[in-house]
N, C-alpha and C positions, 0 to 999 in steps of 0.2 A: 544612549545605550538602552532605552526601554523599548519592549516589543510594540506597546501602543503608539509610539511614535511613527510607527511605518506608514501609518495612513495619512498623516499631517501634511505632508506635502501636496498631495492631491486635495484634500480638504482646503487648502487653501489657496491652492493653484487653479482646480478645477472644480469648484464645490458644487455645479449643476450637472456634473459628467455622471452619468450611470454607473455606479460601482457593481451593482448585483441586480441581476435579473432573475427573481425568485419567481414561482410558479403563480403566485397570488399577486405580485405587485414588484415594481421596479424601485431601487433605493439608490439615492445620489449621494455623493460623496458627503455633502454637508448634513445629509440626515444621519449617515453612517456615523459621524464624528459626533453629531449630538446625541446618537444613541450609547455610543462608548462614555460621552460625559453622565448620561443620566445613569447607566448602570453601575460605572465606577462609584458615584456618590451615593447611590442607595446600598452597593454594596459596604462601603466603607460606614455608613450610618448604621448598618447592621453588625457591626464590629469586625467584620473582615478586613485583613490587613498585611502586613508583611511575614511571609512564610507560611501563609495559609494556602490549604489545598481545597478547591471548590469543587464537589462533582457537578457535571454537566452532562446532562440527557436530553438531546434532541437531534431532529435531522437539521440538516444545513439549512439555516435560517438567519434573521436579521439577530434574533436573541441569540443563536449559538455564538456567531461571529464577534458581535459586541462584547458579550460576555468574556470571551477569551480575551479581547484587548484590554477591557476594564478590569478584569483581574490582574492582570500583567502592570496595569498603570499603578495600582496600589500596593504592589510587592507581593501580591499573593499569585496561584497559577491555579489555572482552571484545569480540571481532570476530565476531557470529553470520553464519554463512554457510549459504547455502541448502542443504538436504540433496540436492537434483538437480543439483547442480555436478557435473561430471566431475573426475577425480584432476588434469588437467592444469590446468582452470581454478581449483582450490584451491591447486595449486601457485603459481601466478601469482599468486592474491590473497594467499596467506601472502607471497610476496615485496614486492609493490607495499604492502601496508599495513605491513610491517615487523613481523611477528609474532615474538614470543619463540619460543625452542625448545620450550616447554611449550605443548601445545595440550590440548583438552577436546572429547571425541566420546563420543556414545552407542554402545552397543554395535554396532548396525546400520550404524554410519557409521565405526569406530573404523580399519579398515584402510585406507581411501581417504583420513582423513587423516593417518594415521602415514606413508603414502608421499608425502605433500604436504612433511611437516613432515621427514622423515628419520628420525623416531624415534617410539616408542609414544605415544600419545595418552593421558590422564588420563580414566579414565571415573567412573560412579557409585560403584564400590566405594572408589575412591581419594578420592573427595571428600565427597559428601554422604551417604555411608553409612560413613564413617570414624567412628574414635570420638570423642565430645565432647572438645574442646580444652580442656585444664586452664588455659591462657591465651591469651587471644584477641588476635591481632594488632592494634595500634593502628588505629583509623580516622584516615586520612588526610584533611585537614580542608584541601583547596586547591581551591577552587570553581571556578579556570580550568583545571585537569586535565583532559582527556578521562575520561567515565565509561563511553562505550561509543563503539563504532566502527561505523556502519551504511553499508551498501553502497547506491549507487544502482541503478535498476532493470536499466541495462547492456542497453538496446534497440538502442544502436548500438557497442556494444564492451565491453569488459572492466568490471565495476562499477568506481566510483570510490568510496574510502574517505571518509567524511564523520565526523569526530570532532567528538562533541558533549560538551561540558563539563558539569560538574555544576552550576554556576551558570545554565547555560541550559535543561538538562533539567528540574531539580529545580522551579524556579518554575512552569514549563509544566505540568508533572503536577499541581502545587496548583491552579492556576489552573483545571483542568479536572475537579477532585475535588469533592465535597462532604466537610466535615468528618467524621470518624468519630463515630458516635453508638452506643454500646454498647448502649442502649436500645432501637434501631431494629432492625428484621429486616435481615438483608444482602440487598443488590440482588444479581440474579443477572443476569450476563452471560454471552457466549458468545462465544469467541474462533475464530474460523476462519481469519483472516488470519495469514500466517505470521510468526514472532516475529522474523523478519530487517526485517520491514517495520515502519516508524515508526508506522502505523496499528495494527497489532498489538501492539508492544512498548509503545507509550504507552498505549493502552487497558488492557492488563493491570496497567502500574505504576499507573495513575490507580484502577482497582479495587482494587488492594492498599492503597494509601493510605486509601481510603475504608472499607475493612473487606468488601468484598464478596467475593462468590463466583464465580469464573468458571468455567464448563464449557469444558474444552479440547477442541477437534477436532483431533489432531496434524496432518490433512490434510482439505481440504475437500471433501464429498460432498455434492449436494444431498438426496438421500434422509435421511443422517445428520444433516444440520442440522435438518431438518424434525422428526424423532424426537426429537432432543436438547432442542429447544425444548419442545416438547409434554412430554415427560417429566420435564423439570426445572423447568418452569414459568419460563422465560427470559424477562428483562423489556428488555434491552438488547443490541443486537447492531451490528457493525460488519461491512460487506461491501463488494465490490469490484462493479462494474455486473454484469461477467461472472456471477458468483456469484448475483445477483440473478434474472438471466435464466435459469440453470438452474433456480434454486428455483420460479420459477412456471411454468416448463414441467414440471416433474416432476408425475407422475400424481397423486403424494398429496397435493399442494398443497391443493386444495378441500376436503378431506377431514381434514387436518391441524387440530388445535387450537391456533390461535395466539393464544388469547385474553390470554394473559398477557403478551405482547410491548406493550411503551409506547413504546419509542425504537428508531428502525432508522435508522443512521447508515452513508452510504455514500459513496465517494471512491476516489482514486488512480488513477482514469482518468476517462475523458468518458462519462456516462451520456445514452445518447439520450432527446428528449422524450418519443418514445413509450413507452419502458421507465417514464420517471417517471410518467407517464400513466397505465399501466396498474398501478402499485405502488399509486397512490392508489385506484383503483378496487377492487382484487382484496385488498390487506390489510385488515385489520380496520379500522375506524373509529378505535379506541383507539390505534392505532399513529401514533406521529408521526414524521415523516420529515425528515431534515437530510442535507443534500449538502455535505461539507466538501472544501475546495480548498487543496493545497498541496503543499509537497515535502519529501525527507528533508533538504534543507540549509535549509529555514526551520523544522525540527523540528514538521512536522504542518501544520496549519492555519492559512492567514492569511485565509481567508474563509468564510463560511457560507451557505448557503441554507436557512432554517430552516423548521419546521412554518408558519409563517403564508405563506411564499412557495408552498408545495405546495398551489396552488389552479387549478382547472380552469375554463374559461369557459363559455360556455352551450352551445358545439358541443363540449365535453370536451376542448379542447385546453389545454396547460400555459399560463398566463400567464408571461411572462418566460423564455419556453422559450430554453434554450441559456444560461441565468445560472447561475454559482455563488455568487451571491449577493453581499453587502457585506463589505468588510474588517472583521476582527476590531478590537477595542479596541487601542489601542497598536501596530498595524501601519500603517506609511506606504507609499504606492504613488507610482510615477511610471511613465511610458510614454515611451519612446524610440525613434527610428528605429534599428535593428538594425545600419546600417552608420556613420552619422555618430555616433551617440549623444546627437543633440539631442532635446529633449521634443517630441513630437508636439501637434498642437492636441488640447483637450478632444475626446472622443469618437470620435478617430481611433484607427485599430488601431496598438498599438507593441509592443516588448518589455516585459513587465513588470519591473521593478525593486522590490525589496523591502526596507524597512528595519524592523527591530523588535529588541526584546531578545530575541526566541527565535530569529533568525538563528543557524545553527550557524556561519556565518560573519559577523562585526559587519560593520557600515557597509552600504552600499547592495548589494545581491545580485542580479546578472542571471540571471532564472529560466530564459531561454531560451524562455519562453511568449510566443505572440503575443496580445495582449489589448486588450478595448476596453472602456472604463467609460462607462454612459450617466448623463443628469444626475442621476440618484436615486443614484447610487453602485453600482449593481449591475456586476458583471464579467461578460463574454464572452468567454471564451477562443476563438481560432480556429484555433490548431494551435501545432506547436512549429517553432521555427526551424530544427531538424536536420531536420524531417520536410517541409520545403518543397519543392514539386515546381517545378522550371524549365523550361519547355515552350518552348523557343527564346527565352528572355528573358522568357517571362511566368512571373511567380512567384506562388504561391498556395499554401495552404494544403489538404492532402486531407480536414481535417474538414468543409470546407464542402460538399465534393462526396458525403461520407459521408451529410450532414444530408438532402440531396435525395434520395440513393438510399433511405434509409430510409423516406422517406415513402411509398416505392412500395408498394402492398398486397401485392404478389408476392415482395417482398424479407424476409427473416427476418433476417440479419445481413449486413454488408458489411465490408470493410477496403479502402481506395485508398491507393495509393503510387506514387511514380515509377518507370517501368522505362526502364533506361538506353537510348538511342537514339542511332545513329551521326551522325543527320541533326539532329535537334532538342536533341540532349543527353538528355533524358527526354521520354516520353508518358506519359500518366496511364493508370495500371492499376486495375482493380478487382476484387477477388474477393468473390464475391456467393453467399450460401446462400439457396436459393429456399422458398418456403413455399406458391407455387404455379408453374404453367406461365409461364416467361420466357424470351424469347431476348436475343440482343445488340442487335439493331436496336431492340426495344422500350426495353431499358435508355438507348440514346443518344437516342432519341426523348425520353423521359421527361427527361432531363438537358438536352436542347438548349431545352426549353420554358422552363427556369429557371435556365440557366446559360449564360455566355460558351461560346461553341464551343470555345476553346482548352481549357476545363475539362472539357469532356465526355470521359468514359473511352474509350479508343481499343483498350486491351487488356482483355478482359473474360474472366474465369475463372469458371466456377460450380463450386463446391465444396461438400464435406460440411458443414464447419465451418471456423471462423476460428481460426488458432492463437494461442496467447498465450504470453506467457513464464510463468516459474514464479511472477510476482507478479502473474499476470492482466492483464497490459497488452500492447498490440500493438507487434510490433517490425516496423518498416517493411520494413527490410531482410529479414526473414522473409516477409513478405506479397509483396514483388516477386518473390522467389525462387520463393514457391509459384504465382503467377499465370504467371510463365515455363514452371515445370514443368507445370503445367495444360494450358496452351496447347500445349506441345510434344507433348503426349500426346493433344490432339485434344479436351478438356473444356472448350471456351471460345469466345469468340466473336470470336477472331483479331484483326485491327488491320491 
């Protein structure tokens, strides 16, 4: 029950099989295991041990992956941090996470982490390239200890640390993995989501447990993704909707051979029904699509909208549009009034609470998501509590307004947020990327026909693109600032 043990079956059973296809080299399972041994011994020799948290700053690399496993082996927990964070953000996270003095960083990021720590960080030379240890440190067998600390997306402030124990993560990975079969060729996956994300780290760990080969893209680029899938005959992939949009829009999409692809999973952010419909139409029919819904605090997926759910009706519209599927086995749900905590009537919107063996925090977990469930058990998220717009006492989620706007043929992309207002508290703002001529009054007329008047956007800005966080999510605060800035510069529809 130690996270580091996940790599051992493949290390023993298929030592010469390629575990990681990095841009600069390939890494076999024997090499990965040796790197974990060396890193564990080096960290232990520097005093890292049970209960310590170790800041980790690097693109997805051998150093990054081996360090996560090595820290877990000796009872510590790596804290992977996004490489785009500033020195100030790193310093604040080091403090809020309670990181030890010892930190780990790739060469390109070592100086920033050193400034945050107040001392030099360890790199590949000191860890994964160190001589093979003569004596390995003892594996700590305490299932309730944290094996990794992940950070929430931080869309409303400094990311919050979420410690995840061996007892939570190891069974989760085993549940998502197929047992290693040395006689079967390796399944090839591609990692394009940051390793600081539960979707990225979880997918990689699951592949290592199964003895799969993972093609690693340190940073996502649609063209690179298409080339890698074709060149390496990738069979499985996980993406966030923003990535899929860029892949479908890439000029090489239709000419790229994606025939090897068998499973494309997506999640971490809301996928518009129009995007899913386009995926069904344009990806090869052999590709099975699966939408997973969850959070870092729930250690990933709690529900799934599987291949059988990806069905279009006679008009080409997605059946059960807006659903993220049914709860996974072992997951309990309840829906409560966000202010009173009382359970709402079946079918009504309430704050989703989750209980399962995979919660990073045991017991009922408040997700902050507003969700309804239909009689067949399908879940329909309608927004985040923290995103709620309060216009003169009328409260509603921006996702409902976005869904209506995305249905307009001239709208390529959109994000909605509350704009501070001295009279009403907030007014509805919309940042819109146009694919055809469109003005603000046409936007309002479209919305008034389908929404209550108080939900109709009043502050409309036309922009070149919708900004996303480092984890490809929307920050409502950033959207509100973008709309205000665009209107001040005269590139919008006023209000």
